[in-house]
C-alpha positions as CSV (number, residue, x, y, z in Angstrom):
1,M,111.4,194.3,-94.6
2,V,109.2,197.2,-93.6
3,G,106.3,195.6,-95.4
4,C,106.7,192.4,-93.5
5,R,106.9,194.3,-90.2
6,A,103.7,196.2,-91.0
7,V,101.9,193.0,-91.8
8,A,103.1,191.5,-88.6
9,V,101.9,194.5,-86.6
10,L,98.5,194.3,-88.3
11,L,98.2,190.6,-87.6
12,L,99.1,191.2,-83.9
13,A,96.5,193.9,-83.7
14,L,93.9,191.7,-85.3
15,V,94.7,188.8,-82.9
16,S,94.6,191.2,-80.0
17,A,91.2,192.6,-81.1
18,V,89.8,189.1,-81.5
19,A,91.1,188.1,-78.1
20,E,89.6,191.3,-76.6
21,D,86.2,190.6,-78.2
22,A,86.3,187.0,-76.9
23,A,87.1,188.3,-73.4
24,E,84.3,190.8,-73.6
25,D,81.9,188.1,-74.9
26,A,82.9,185.8,-72.0
27,A,82.4,188.6,-69.5
28,A,79.0,189.4,-70.9
29,R,77.9,185.8,-70.9
30,L,79.1,185.3,-67.3
31,Y,77.1,188.3,-66.2
32,L,74.0,187.4,-68.0
33,V,73.9,183.7,-66.9
34,E,75.4,183.9,-63.4
35,G,75.1,187.5,-62.5
36,V,78.8,188.0,-62.0
37,A,79.7,191.6,-62.6
38,P,82.7,192.3,-64.9
39,A,86.0,193.3,-63.2
40,A,86.1,196.5,-65.1
41,G,82.6,197.4,-63.8
42,R,81.1,197.9,-67.3
43,L,79.9,195.8,-70.2
44,E,80.3,196.4,-74.0
45,A,76.8,196.7,-75.6
46,A,78.0,194.8,-78.7
47,A,79.3,192.0,-76.5
48,V,76.0,191.7,-74.6
49,E,74.1,191.6,-77.9
50,R,76.3,188.8,-79.2
51,A,75.9,186.9,-75.9
52,V,72.1,187.3,-76.1
53,E,72.1,185.9,-79.6
54,A,74.2,182.9,-78.5
55,L,72.0,182.3,-75.4
56,S,68.9,182.4,-77.6
57,L,70.3,179.6,-79.7
58,D,71.2,177.7,-76.5
59,V,67.6,178.0,-75.2
60,A,66.2,176.8,-78.5
61,A,68.7,173.8,-78.5
62,G,68.0,173.0,-74.8
63,G,71.5,174.0,-73.7
64,L,70.2,176.7,-71.4
65,A,67.4,176.1,-69.0
66,P,64.4,178.5,-69.6
67,P,64.5,179.9,-66.0
68,D,68.2,180.8,-66.4
69,A,67.4,182.4,-69.8
70,V,64.6,184.5,-68.2
71,A,67.1,185.6,-65.5
72,A,69.7,186.5,-68.2
73,G,67.1,188.5,-70.1
74,E,66.2,190.4,-67.0
75,R,69.9,191.2,-66.4
76,A,70.3,192.5,-69.9
77,V,67.3,194.8,-69.4
78,A,68.8,196.0,-66.1
79,A,72.0,196.7,-68.0
80,G,70.1,199.1,-70.2
81,L,69.8,196.9,-73.2
82,G,66.1,196.7,-73.5
83,F,65.8,195.3,-77.0
84,A,68.4,192.6,-76.4
85,G,66.9,191.6,-73.1
86,A,63.4,191.6,-74.6
87,A,64.6,189.3,-77.4
88,L,66.0,186.8,-74.9
89,L,63.0,187.0,-72.7
90,N,60.7,186.4,-75.7
91,N,62.7,183.3,-76.7
92,A,62.7,182.0,-73.2
93,A,59.0,182.5,-72.7
94,S,58.2,180.0,-75.4
95,K,59.9,177.3,-73.3
96,C,58.1,178.2,-70.0
97,G,55.0,176.9,-68.5
98,A,54.1,173.2,-67.7
99,L,50.6,173.7,-69.1
100,Y,52.2,174.3,-72.5
101,G,54.7,171.4,-72.3
102,G,57.5,173.7,-71.1
103,D,59.5,174.3,-67.9
104,D,57.3,174.7,-64.8
105,R,60.0,176.7,-63.0
106,C,59.2,179.8,-65.1
107,D,55.9,181.5,-66.1
108,R,55.2,182.2,-69.7
109,R,53.0,185.1,-69.2
110,S,55.4,186.9,-66.8
111,A,58.3,186.3,-69.2
112,Y,56.4,187.8,-72.2
113,A,55.2,190.7,-70.0
114,A,58.8,191.5,-69.0
115,A,59.9,191.3,-72.6
116,H,57.1,193.6,-73.7
117,G,57.7,196.1,-70.9
118,A,61.4,196.3,-71.7
119,A,60.8,197.1,-75.4
120,P,57.2,197.9,-76.3
121,A,58.2,199.0,-79.8
122,F,59.6,195.6,-80.5
123,A,56.8,194.4,-82.8
124,G,57.8,190.7,-82.8
125,V,57.6,190.6,-79.0
126,A,54.3,192.5,-78.9
127,L,52.7,190.1,-81.4
128,N,53.9,187.0,-79.5
129,Y,52.7,188.4,-76.2
130,A,49.3,189.4,-77.6
131,Y,48.8,186.0,-79.3
132,F,49.6,184.3,-76.0
133,L,47.1,186.5,-74.1
134,E,44.4,186.0,-76.8
135,Q,44.8,182.2,-76.7
136,A,44.8,182.3,-72.9
137,G,41.3,183.8,-73.1
138,D,42.2,187.4,-72.4
139,P,41.8,189.3,-75.6
140,A,41.3,192.6,-73.8
141,A,44.8,192.4,-72.3
142,A,46.1,191.4,-75.7
143,A,44.5,194.6,-77.1
144,D,46.1,196.7,-74.4
145,A,49.5,195.2,-75.2
146,L,49.1,196.0,-78.9
147,D,47.8,199.5,-78.1
148,A,51.0,200.2,-76.1
149,S,53.2,198.9,-79.0
150,V,51.4,201.0,-81.6
151,A,51.9,204.0,-79.5
152,A,55.6,203.1,-78.9
153,V,56.2,202.5,-82.6
154,R,54.7,205.8,-83.5
155,A,56.7,207.6,-80.9
156,D,59.9,205.8,-81.9
157,G,60.1,207.3,-85.3
158,S,62.2,204.5,-86.7
159,G,60.3,204.3,-90.0
160,D,58.4,201.1,-89.2
161,R,54.7,201.4,-89.9
162,D,52.3,199.9,-87.4
163,D,50.0,198.2,-89.9
164,G,50.9,194.7,-88.7
165,L,50.1,195.6,-85.1
166,R,46.8,197.2,-86.1
167,I,45.8,194.2,-88.1
168,A,46.6,191.9,-85.2
169,A,44.5,194.1,-82.9
170,A,41.5,194.1,-85.3
171,S,41.8,190.3,-85.7
172,L,41.6,189.5,-82.0
173,C,39.2,186.7,-81.2
174,A,39.2,184.7,-77.9
175,P,39.4,181.0,-78.6
176,H,36.8,179.9,-76.1
177,A,33.1,180.9,-75.6
178,L,31.3,180.9,-72.3
179,S,28.0,180.5,-74.0
180,A,26.4,180.2,-77.4
181,A,24.6,183.5,-76.8
182,E,27.8,185.5,-77.0
183,L,28.9,184.1,-80.4
184,P,26.8,186.3,-82.7
185,G,28.1,189.5,-81.0
186,R,31.7,188.2,-81.1
187,Y,31.5,187.4,-84.8
188,A,29.7,190.5,-85.8
189,R,32.0,192.9,-84.0
190,L,35.1,191.1,-85.4
191,L,33.8,191.3,-89.0
192,R,33.0,195.0,-88.6
193,R,36.4,195.8,-87.2
194,L,38.1,194.0,-90.1
195,E,35.9,195.9,-92.6
196,A,36.6,199.2,-91.0
197,L,40.3,198.8,-91.0
198,A,40.4,197.4,-94.5
199,V,38.5,200.4,-95.8
200,E,40.9,202.8,-94.0
201,L,44.1,201.1,-95.2
202,E,42.8,200.8,-98.8
203,A,42.2,204.6,-98.8
204,A,45.6,205.5,-97.3
205,P,48.6,206.3,-99.5
206,D,51.5,203.9,-99.4
207,P,54.7,205.9,-99.7
208,R,57.1,203.1,-98.7
209,T,59.5,201.3,-100.9
210,E,60.1,198.4,-98.5
211,P,57.4,196.4,-96.7
212,R,58.8,197.1,-93.2
213,G,55.5,197.4,-91.2
214,L,53.7,194.2,-92.3
215,R,56.7,191.9,-92.3
216,L,55.9,191.1,-88.7
217,V,52.2,190.3,-88.4
218,G,52.4,187.5,-85.9
219,N,50.3,184.4,-85.9
220,L,47.4,184.2,-88.2
221,P,44.0,184.3,-86.5
222,I,43.4,180.6,-86.1
223,A,40.5,181.0,-83.7
224,W,38.1,182.5,-86.3
225,P,36.8,179.2,-87.7
226,Y,35.9,178.0,-84.2
227,L,33.2,180.6,-83.9
228,G,31.1,178.3,-86.1
229,Y,30.0,181.0,-88.5
230,A,31.1,181.3,-92.1
231,A,34.8,182.0,-92.3
232,L,35.0,183.3,-95.8
233,P,33.8,186.9,-95.0
234,L,36.5,187.1,-92.4
235,T,39.3,185.6,-94.5
236,R,38.4,187.8,-97.5
237,R,38.9,190.9,-95.3
238,L,42.2,189.5,-94.0
239,G,43.4,189.2,-97.6
240,R,42.3,192.8,-98.2
241,L,44.2,194.0,-95.1
242,Y,47.4,192.3,-96.2
243,A,47.1,193.7,-99.7
244,A,46.3,197.2,-98.6
245,A,49.0,197.4,-95.9
246,D,51.8,196.2,-98.2
247,R,50.7,196.8,-101.8
248,A,54.2,196.7,-103.2
249,W,55.3,193.5,-101.5
250,A,53.4,190.8,-103.3
251,G,54.1,192.2,-106.7
252,G,57.7,193.3,-106.3
253,I,59.7,190.3,-105.0
254,A,61.4,189.6,-108.3
255,A,61.0,190.8,-111.8
256,H,60.7,187.3,-113.3
257,V,57.7,186.6,-111.0
258,L,55.9,189.6,-112.5
259,E,56.8,188.5,-116.0
260,R,55.1,185.2,-115.4
261,R,51.8,186.6,-114.2
262,G,48.9,186.1,-116.4
263,E,50.7,183.9,-118.9
264,P,48.4,181.1,-120.3
265,T,51.2,178.5,-120.4
266,P,54.1,177.9,-118.0
267,V,57.6,179.3,-118.8
268,L,59.9,176.3,-118.4
269,R,63.5,176.5,-117.1
270,K,64.6,174.0,-119.8
271,P,62.9,171.8,-122.4
272,R,61.2,169.0,-120.5
273,V,58.2,166.7,-120.4
274,A,57.8,166.5,-116.7
275,I,55.5,169.0,-115.0
276,C,57.3,170.8,-112.2
277,V,55.2,170.9,-109.0
278,A,56.3,172.7,-105.8
279,I,54.8,171.4,-102.6
280,V,54.9,174.0,-99.8
281,A,54.8,172.6,-96.3
282,E,52.8,174.1,-93.5
283,L,55.5,175.9,-91.5
284,G,53.8,176.1,-88.1
285,A,53.5,173.7,-85.2
286,N,50.6,171.8,-86.7
287,T,52.0,169.0,-88.8
288,S,48.7,167.4,-89.7
289,P,48.8,168.7,-93.3
290,G,52.1,166.9,-93.9
291,L,50.8,163.7,-92.3
292,L,47.7,163.8,-94.5
293,F,49.7,164.4,-97.7
294,H,52.6,162.0,-96.8
295,G,51.6,159.1,-99.1
296,V,50.5,161.3,-101.9
297,F,53.8,163.2,-102.0
298,L,55.8,159.9,-102.1
299,G,53.5,158.5,-104.8
300,L,53.8,161.7,-107.0
301,A,57.6,161.8,-106.5
302,A,57.9,158.3,-107.9
303,R,56.3,159.2,-111.2
304,D,58.2,160.0,-114.3
305,D,55.8,162.6,-115.6
306,L,56.1,164.9,-112.5
307,E,59.1,166.7,-111.0
308,L,58.4,167.4,-107.4
309,C,60.1,170.2,-105.4
310,F,59.7,170.4,-101.7
311,A,59.7,173.8,-100.0
312,A,60.1,174.1,-96.2
313,P,62.4,175.7,-93.6
314,R,65.5,173.6,-92.7
315,S,64.2,173.6,-89.1
316,L,61.1,171.7,-90.0
317,D,61.9,168.2,-88.5
318,S,58.7,166.3,-88.9
319,D,58.6,162.7,-90.3
320,F,56.9,164.0,-93.4
321,A,59.6,166.7,-94.0
322,A,62.3,164.1,-93.8
323,A,60.6,161.8,-96.2
324,A,59.7,164.6,-98.6
325,R,63.3,165.9,-98.7
326,A,64.6,162.4,-99.5
327,A,62.1,161.8,-102.3
328,A,61.9,165.3,-103.9
329,A,63.8,166.1,-107.1
330,A,64.7,169.5,-105.6
331,V,64.4,171.2,-102.2
332,V,63.8,174.9,-101.6
333,D,64.9,176.1,-98.2
334,L,62.5,178.8,-96.9
335,D,63.5,181.3,-94.3
336,P,60.5,182.2,-92.0
337,G,62.3,185.3,-90.9
338,D,62.8,186.7,-94.4
339,L,59.7,186.6,-96.5
340,A,61.4,188.3,-99.5
341,A,64.2,185.7,-99.6
342,S,61.7,182.8,-99.2
343,A,59.6,184.2,-102.1
344,T,62.6,184.6,-104.3
345,A,63.8,181.1,-103.5
346,L,60.4,179.6,-104.3
347,A,60.1,181.6,-107.5
348,G,63.5,180.3,-108.5
349,A,62.1,176.8,-108.7
350,E,60.0,178.0,-111.7
351,A,57.3,175.6,-110.9
352,D,54.4,175.1,-113.2
353,V,52.1,174.5,-110.2
354,V,52.5,175.4,-106.5
355,V,50.5,173.3,-104.0
356,Y,50.1,174.8,-100.5
357,L,49.4,172.1,-97.9
358,A,47.7,174.6,-95.7
359,L,46.8,178.3,-95.9
360,G,45.7,180.3,-92.9
361,L,48.0,178.8,-90.3
362,S,51.3,180.6,-91.1
363,H,51.9,184.1,-92.2
364,V,54.9,183.0,-94.3
365,T,52.9,180.6,-96.6
366,Y,50.0,183.1,-96.6
367,N,52.3,185.8,-98.0
368,L,53.9,183.5,-100.4
369,A,50.5,182.6,-101.8
370,R,49.7,186.3,-102.3
371,C,52.7,186.6,-104.6
372,R,51.5,184.0,-107.1
373,L,54.9,182.4,-107.6
374,A,53.6,180.0,-110.4
375,P,51.1,180.2,-113.2
376,V,48.8,177.8,-111.2
377,Q,48.4,177.8,-107.4
378,V,46.5,175.1,-105.5
379,V,45.6,174.6,-101.9
380,F,45.2,171.2,-100.3
381,G,41.7,171.3,-98.8
382,H,42.3,168.8,-96.1
383,G,45.3,170.7,-94.7
384,H,43.2,173.6,-93.3
385,P,39.7,172.9,-94.4
386,M,38.4,176.4,-95.3
387,S,38.9,178.9,-98.0
388,A,42.0,181.1,-97.8
389,G,40.0,184.2,-99.0
390,L,42.8,185.4,-101.2
391,G,40.7,186.0,-104.3
392,D,42.3,185.1,-107.6
393,A,45.7,184.4,-106.0
394,I,44.7,180.8,-105.5
395,D,43.2,179.0,-108.5
396,Y,42.0,175.7,-107.0
397,F,40.8,174.3,-103.7
398,V,41.2,170.5,-103.9
399,S,38.6,168.6,-101.9
400,S,36.6,165.4,-102.4
401,K,33.0,164.5,-103.1
402,L,33.3,162.4,-99.9
403,Y,33.6,165.5,-97.8
404,E,30.5,167.2,-99.0
405,A,27.1,166.3,-97.6
406,D,25.2,167.2,-100.8
407,V,27.2,167.8,-104.0
408,A,24.0,169.0,-105.6
409,N,24.0,172.0,-103.3
410,L,27.5,172.9,-104.5
411,M,26.4,172.7,-108.1
412,D,23.3,174.9,-107.4
413,G,25.4,177.5,-105.6
414,D,23.7,177.0,-102.3
415,A,26.7,175.9,-100.2
416,G,27.7,179.5,-99.5
417,R,24.4,180.8,-98.3
418,L,25.4,181.2,-94.7
419,A,28.4,183.3,-95.7
420,V,26.1,185.6,-97.8
421,L,23.5,185.8,-95.0
422,A,26.1,186.5,-92.3
423,E,27.9,189.2,-94.2
424,A,24.7,190.9,-95.2
425,A,23.3,190.8,-91.7
426,V,26.5,192.1,-90.0
427,L,27.2,194.9,-92.5
428,A,23.6,196.0,-93.3
429,D,24.1,199.4,-91.7
430,V,27.6,200.1,-93.2
431,R,27.6,202.8,-95.8
432,E,30.2,204.1,-98.2
433,P,32.7,206.5,-96.5
434,G,31.2,210.0,-96.2
435,L,27.6,209.0,-96.5
436,A,25.1,209.4,-93.6
437,R,24.8,206.5,-91.2
438,P,21.5,205.5,-89.5
439,P,21.2,206.3,-85.8
440,P,22.8,203.6,-83.6
441,I,20.7,201.0,-81.8
442,V,21.8,200.2,-78.3
443,L,20.4,197.0,-76.9
444,P,20.3,196.6,-73.1
445,D,21.8,193.2,-73.1
446,P,24.1,192.6,-70.0
447,A,25.5,189.4,-71.6
448,A,27.0,191.6,-74.4
449,A,29.1,193.7,-72.0
450,P,32.3,191.5,-72.2
451,A,32.1,191.5,-76.0
452,R,31.7,195.2,-76.0
453,A,34.7,195.7,-73.8
454,V,36.9,193.5,-75.9
455,D,35.7,195.3,-79.1
456,A,36.4,198.7,-77.6
457,A,39.9,197.7,-76.6
458,A,40.6,196.1,-79.9
459,R,39.4,199.2,-81.8
460,R,41.4,201.4,-79.6
461,A,44.6,199.4,-80.4
462,A,43.7,199.3,-84.1
463,R,43.2,203.1,-84.0
464,L,39.5,202.7,-85.2
465,E,36.5,204.7,-84.0
466,A,34.1,203.2,-81.6
467,D,31.3,201.1,-83.1
468,A,27.8,202.0,-82.0
469,G,26.2,199.4,-84.3
470,G,27.8,196.2,-83.0
471,D,24.8,195.2,-80.8
472,A,22.3,195.7,-83.6
473,A,24.6,193.7,-86.0
474,A,24.7,190.8,-83.5
475,L,20.9,190.8,-83.3
476,R,20.5,190.7,-87.1
477,L,23.1,187.9,-87.4
478,A,21.4,185.8,-84.8
479,A,18.1,186.2,-86.6
480,A,19.5,185.6,-90.1
481,V,21.7,182.6,-89.2
482,P,20.1,180.8,-86.2
483,D,22.0,177.5,-87.0
484,R,25.7,178.1,-87.4
485,G,26.6,174.8,-89.1
486,D,24.8,173.6,-92.3
487,G,27.4,171.1,-93.6
488,G,28.7,173.5,-96.3
489,Q,30.9,176.5,-96.9
490,A,31.7,179.1,-99.5
491,Y,35.0,179.3,-101.5
492,D,36.9,182.0,-103.2
493,E,38.9,179.4,-105.1
494,Q,37.6,177.1,-107.8
495,L,36.5,174.0,-105.9
496,V,37.7,170.7,-107.3
497,L,36.1,167.5,-106.0
498,F,38.1,164.3,-106.3
499,E,36.5,160.9,-106.2
500,S,39.2,159.7,-103.7
501,P,39.7,161.2,-100.2
502,T,42.7,163.2,-101.7
503,I,45.0,162.1,-98.8
504,G,47.8,159.6,-98.2
505,F,47.8,159.3,-94.4
506,P,50.3,156.8,-93.0
507,R,48.8,154.2,-90.7
508,P,49.6,155.3,-87.1
509,P,52.0,153.0,-85.1
510,E,50.2,150.2,-83.3
511,P,49.6,151.4,-79.7
512,P,50.3,149.1,-76.8
513,R,47.5,146.8,-75.9
514,H,46.3,147.4,-72.3
515,T,43.3,146.7,-70.3
516,R,41.3,149.6,-69.0
517,T,42.6,148.9,-65.5
518,A,46.2,149.1,-66.7
519,L,45.4,152.5,-68.2
520,G,43.9,153.7,-64.9
521,L,40.3,153.6,-66.3
522,P,37.2,151.8,-64.8
523,E,36.4,148.5,-66.4
524,D,32.6,148.5,-66.4
525,P,31.1,151.9,-67.3
526,P,30.6,152.9,-70.9
527,L,33.5,155.1,-72.0
528,F,33.3,157.8,-74.7
529,A,36.6,159.3,-75.9
530,C,36.5,163.0,-76.9
531,P,40.2,163.9,-77.1
532,R,40.6,167.2,-79.1
533,P,44.4,167.2,-79.6
534,R,46.5,170.2,-80.6
535,G,49.6,170.2,-82.6
536,K,50.0,166.6,-83.6
537,R,53.7,166.9,-83.9
538,T,55.8,164.0,-85.1
539,S,59.3,165.2,-84.6
540,V,62.1,163.0,-85.8
541,A,64.0,163.7,-82.6
542,L,61.2,163.4,-80.2
543,R,57.6,162.2,-80.1
544,R,56.2,165.2,-78.3
545,A,53.3,165.0,-75.9
546,R,50.0,166.5,-77.1
547,L,48.0,169.3,-75.7
548,Q,44.3,169.7,-75.6
549,H,42.8,171.7,-78.5
550,S,39.8,172.9,-76.6
551,K,38.8,175.5,-79.2
552,K,36.9,172.7,-80.9
553,L,34.7,172.1,-77.9
554,H,32.2,174.7,-79.1
555,P,29.0,175.6,-77.1
556,D,26.9,174.2,-80.0
557,F,28.4,170.8,-79.2
558,D,26.9,171.0,-75.7
559,A,23.5,169.9,-77.0
560,S,24.9,166.7,-78.4
561,L,27.0,166.1,-75.3
562,A,23.9,166.5,-73.2
563,A,22.0,164.0,-75.4
564,V,24.8,161.5,-74.8
565,F,24.5,161.8,-71.1
566,A,20.7,161.7,-71.2
567,K,20.5,158.5,-73.3
568,A,23.6,156.5,-72.2
569,P,23.6,154.6,-68.9
570,G,24.0,156.7,-65.8
571,D,27.5,155.6,-65.1
572,A,28.8,156.5,-68.6
573,L,31.9,158.7,-68.7
574,V,33.4,161.0,-71.3
575,L,37.2,161.2,-71.5
576,M,38.8,164.5,-72.4
577,L,42.3,165.9,-72.1
578,E,43.2,168.3,-69.3
579,G,42.9,171.5,-71.5
580,A,39.1,170.9,-71.8
581,R,38.7,171.8,-68.1
582,T,38.6,175.4,-69.5
583,H,35.0,174.8,-70.3
584,L,33.9,173.2,-67.0
585,A,32.1,176.3,-65.8
586,R,30.1,176.4,-69.0
587,W,29.3,172.7,-68.8
588,N,28.0,173.0,-65.2
589,A,25.5,175.4,-66.6
590,T,24.6,173.7,-69.9
591,L,24.9,170.0,-68.9
592,G,24.1,170.3,-65.2
593,P,26.5,169.5,-62.3
594,A,25.6,165.8,-62.3
595,A,26.5,165.3,-66.0
596,A,29.5,167.6,-65.8
597,A,30.8,165.4,-62.9
598,R,30.9,162.5,-65.4
599,L,33.6,164.2,-67.5
600,V,37.1,162.8,-66.8
601,F,40.1,165.0,-67.6
602,L,43.2,163.1,-68.5
603,P,46.8,164.5,-68.3
604,R,49.0,165.2,-71.3
605,M,50.3,162.1,-72.8
606,P,52.3,160.8,-75.9
607,R,50.3,159.9,-79.0
608,E,50.6,156.1,-78.5
609,D,49.2,156.3,-75.0
610,L,46.3,158.4,-76.1
611,L,45.5,155.9,-78.9
612,A,45.6,153.1,-76.4
613,I,42.9,154.9,-74.4
614,V,40.8,155.5,-77.6
615,R,41.1,151.8,-78.4
616,V,39.5,150.7,-75.1
617,S,36.8,153.3,-75.3
618,D,33.3,152.3,-76.6
619,A,33.1,155.2,-79.1
620,L,34.8,158.4,-80.2
621,L,32.6,161.5,-80.0
622,D,33.3,163.8,-83.0
623,T,32.8,167.5,-82.3
624,H,31.0,170.2,-84.3
625,P,30.8,172.7,-85.9
626,W,34.6,172.0,-86.4
627,G,34.9,168.3,-86.7
628,G,37.8,165.9,-86.5
629,G,40.0,164.8,-89.4
630,V,43.2,163.2,-88.1
631,T,41.6,162.4,-84.8
632,V,38.9,160.3,-86.5
633,L,41.5,158.6,-88.7
634,E,43.4,157.6,-85.7
635,A,40.3,156.3,-83.9
636,L,39.4,154.2,-87.0
637,A,43.0,152.9,-87.1
638,V,42.4,151.3,-83.7
639,C,38.9,150.1,-84.7
640,T,37.0,152.5,-82.4
641,P,33.7,153.6,-84.0
642,P,33.2,157.4,-84.2
643,V,29.8,159.2,-83.7
644,V,29.5,161.9,-86.3
645,L,27.0,164.8,-86.9
646,P,28.0,166.3,-90.2
647,S,24.9,168.5,-90.7
648,R,26.1,170.8,-88.0
649,T,29.6,171.1,-89.4
650,S,30.7,174.5,-90.8
651,V,33.9,173.3,-92.6
652,L,34.7,170.2,-94.7
653,Q,33.0,167.2,-93.3
654,L,36.1,165.1,-93.0
655,A,34.8,162.5,-90.6
656,L,31.8,161.9,-92.9
657,G,34.2,161.3,-95.8
658,H,36.2,158.8,-93.8
659,L,33.0,156.9,-92.9
660,R,31.9,157.0,-96.6
661,T,35.2,155.5,-97.5
662,L,34.5,152.6,-95.1
663,Q,30.9,152.4,-96.3
664,L,29.7,153.0,-92.7
665,D,28.0,156.4,-93.1
666,D,24.6,154.8,-92.8
667,Q,25.5,153.3,-89.4
668,L,27.6,155.9,-87.7
669,V,26.2,159.3,-88.9
670,A,23.5,161.1,-86.9
671,R,21.0,163.5,-88.3
672,D,20.7,165.8,-85.2
673,S,21.8,166.0,-81.6
674,E,19.1,163.7,-80.3
675,A,20.1,161.0,-82.8
676,Y,23.8,161.7,-81.9
677,G,23.1,160.8,-78.3
678,A,21.0,157.8,-79.2
679,L,23.7,156.4,-81.5
680,A,26.4,156.8,-78.8
681,A,24.1,155.1,-76.3
682,R,23.4,152.2,-78.8
683,I,27.1,151.6,-79.3
684,A,27.7,151.6,-75.5
685,T,24.7,149.3,-74.6
686,E,24.4,146.9,-77.5
687,P,27.5,144.6,-77.5
688,A,26.5,142.9,-80.8
689,F,26.2,146.3,-82.6
690,R,29.4,147.6,-81.1
691,Q,31.3,144.4,-82.0
692,L,29.9,144.5,-85.5
693,M,31.1,148.1,-86.0
694,R,34.6,147.2,-84.6
695,L,35.0,144.2,-86.7
696,T,33.8,145.9,-89.8
697,I,36.2,148.9,-89.2
698,C,39.1,146.5,-88.6
699,R,38.4,144.7,-91.8
700,R,38.1,147.8,-93.9
701,N,40.3,150.5,-92.3
702,A,43.2,149.6,-94.6
703,W,41.2,151.5,-97.3
704,L,41.8,154.7,-95.4
705,F,45.6,154.4,-95.6
706,E,45.9,153.4,-99.3
707,A,47.0,156.4,-101.4
708,D,47.2,154.9,-104.9
709,K,43.9,156.3,-106.2
710,A,44.6,159.7,-104.6
711,V,48.0,159.7,-106.2
712,D,46.5,158.9,-109.6
713,E,43.9,161.6,-109.3
714,W,46.4,164.2,-108.1
715,A,48.8,163.4,-111.0
716,R,46.1,163.7,-113.7
717,F,44.8,166.9,-112.1
718,L,48.2,168.5,-111.9
719,R,49.1,167.6,-115.5
720,N,45.8,169.0,-116.7
721,V,45.9,172.3,-114.9
722,A,49.5,172.8,-115.8
723,R,48.6,172.4,-119.4
724,R,45.3,174.3,-119.0
725,T,43.4,171.6,-120.7
726,H,40.4,171.9,-118.4
727,L,39.0,175.2,-117.2
728,V,35.4,175.4,-116.1
729,P,33.5,177.8,-113.8
730,P,33.4,177.0,-110.1
731,P,32.2,175.0,-108.4
732,M,33.0,171.9,-110.2
733,V,33.2,168.1,-110.0
734,W,36.3,167.3,-111.9
735,P,35.4,165.5,-115.2
736,W,37.3,162.4,-114.5
737,A,36.1,160.3,-117.4
738,A,37.1,163.0,-119.9
739,S,40.3,163.5,-117.9
740,R,41.3,159.9,-118.2
741,D,40.8,159.9,-121.9
742,A,42.7,163.1,-122.4
743,H,45.5,161.8,-120.2
744,A,45.8,158.6,-122.2
745,A,45.8,160.5,-125.5
746,Q,48.5,162.8,-124.2
747,R,50.6,159.9,-123.0
748,A,50.3,158.2,-126.4
749,K,51.5,161.4,-128.1
750,D,54.4,161.7,-125.7
751,V,55.5,158.2,-126.4
752,E,55.1,158.8,-130.2
753,R,57.3,161.9,-130.0
754,G,60.0,160.1,-127.9
755,Y,59.4,162.0,-124.7
756,L,58.5,158.9,-122.7
């Protein structure tokens, strides 16, 4: 009887405690959302933290309006809970700002600033705030925010190291350039900062047992490639920084990962004939890599000789992710907030080959790649068309002969000459630590003042000494590499060139057919579309509107744009999205006010509406030095001819490859900016030529959306590298004739042994 009474008392106490917690949570939520003070005049800190967590989920799900979430975060800060309030303000900020597709009743910058001010030692908030400021064109303010956070982390004494914040500071790079003249200085100073920090971190001891400092490194520096110079010297140093800042992490995730390193043949989970291939999706907002690999994944998943595993967060809701989960033999759920758990989960798949659809866009996939979670690691070149710079962590970079202007240059080793020249010019005065340095050269160049100020702020935040040689390095770079794009790039990985385009891009939905008048456009003047979209998201729940990716509107493109205006009729218009207005001041100077007045800026719109506008345009203007991939495919899908200048491209020449597939590279590829303008004018003014191009594209564009050949090449490539039957020095054109023979012979043996 006593025991029963004791149990009853305990149960009553438990029920009472639960009820009390529920009441405290309700009071905390009421205060945060509506500002109603609790009757007792006080709030329990734990209840406020639980309420903040619940409200953050509500904001993400759309259950709480962003302005209300901002107000709730401010009340949490006022209540003395800085970290909890900062977390809610940070989550609400990502939903604010009409320019970014958010709520126009709250300001994104103000919300981030409030979050950072409430908890400057909160690394995640600091990195998000700094990234926002950098992408908004204010890298100096981003550096100041990171500087304050580094100081706060060091004063906090919680044990977290500040390496992630310092790496973010050294990596700062504004996405837009006011003129071409400032680009050498921007690139040179960036490369010198990265080199200086890499040398320091590599020399520092690493006493930690857990990778606390680098776990939060924020967004990867996606603006680097848009400088137009060789990206490999930059990405190599980013790899060095990650490796130096967290030496134990990549090698210490799980013991069985270490055991598999360096093995010549895969260790299989069970006896099987099928090769296990893990496809790791791009985890960020850009779903273009998944779109481009969609048909290839489905084709590979249908084969008996391959076992496909799909790795992605559960929250990834793109069309590609849904189709891949349905077709895959196994699914690995990645947790973007827990790198160790994600790496362990992916290693548990015991894949023979891991294929990353993009590297350089998400710090999660970047860190997974560093761990080498399979005997063979491959990166899909069309996903993010540049080398990851991770050294021997990635074995193969899969591209196509169609995307290279001159394959002979690759075989002769000339494709990376700009990377070699750029690195040598920028670091010519850098000596080994402890050796004497030459006297600094100071150039009286007023135009370099903004770049110097940004560099000084970034170095201060990264805790680096001032650089007296930045101006001289910029001068050497401008002399050594006068033309940024040469149609080629260097690779750390072994380059593999397929015969097919390597992609399986699904044909875009047919846009509505409208007249120009119905779309709000003039009927008579020549129209050139130049929409540089960002984040081509295809959510299952919602087709989100697209924003302008104006980083691709590089100052080097201005010469080609000027040629279009000079050679096309005087009433010709160029259609851009609203975000391109960022460059209007520059275009007034480089194009002239009269030409700049012929730029038409369109509001944000859904994908199908944008394609309808591209369809009624006379031509699509492809940009350089970073050209279009998905954008050009979409234009070709609606039969609009693109104008392409691949020789000034500094990454994979994707548009050139698409035109080669259609056998139209002789007609729609220009050799220089003058020819670019002349070709655009010809399309606009010669109806017969324009109609011939449109009809030819319409007849042939189905070739772009057929994935059978790419699937076959991917299958044979994956089987061969998993079995290590072909290993040749880079660069290489895959020996497809020999591969076909070897594949047929292996299949015959498998049939004979009863495997197939």
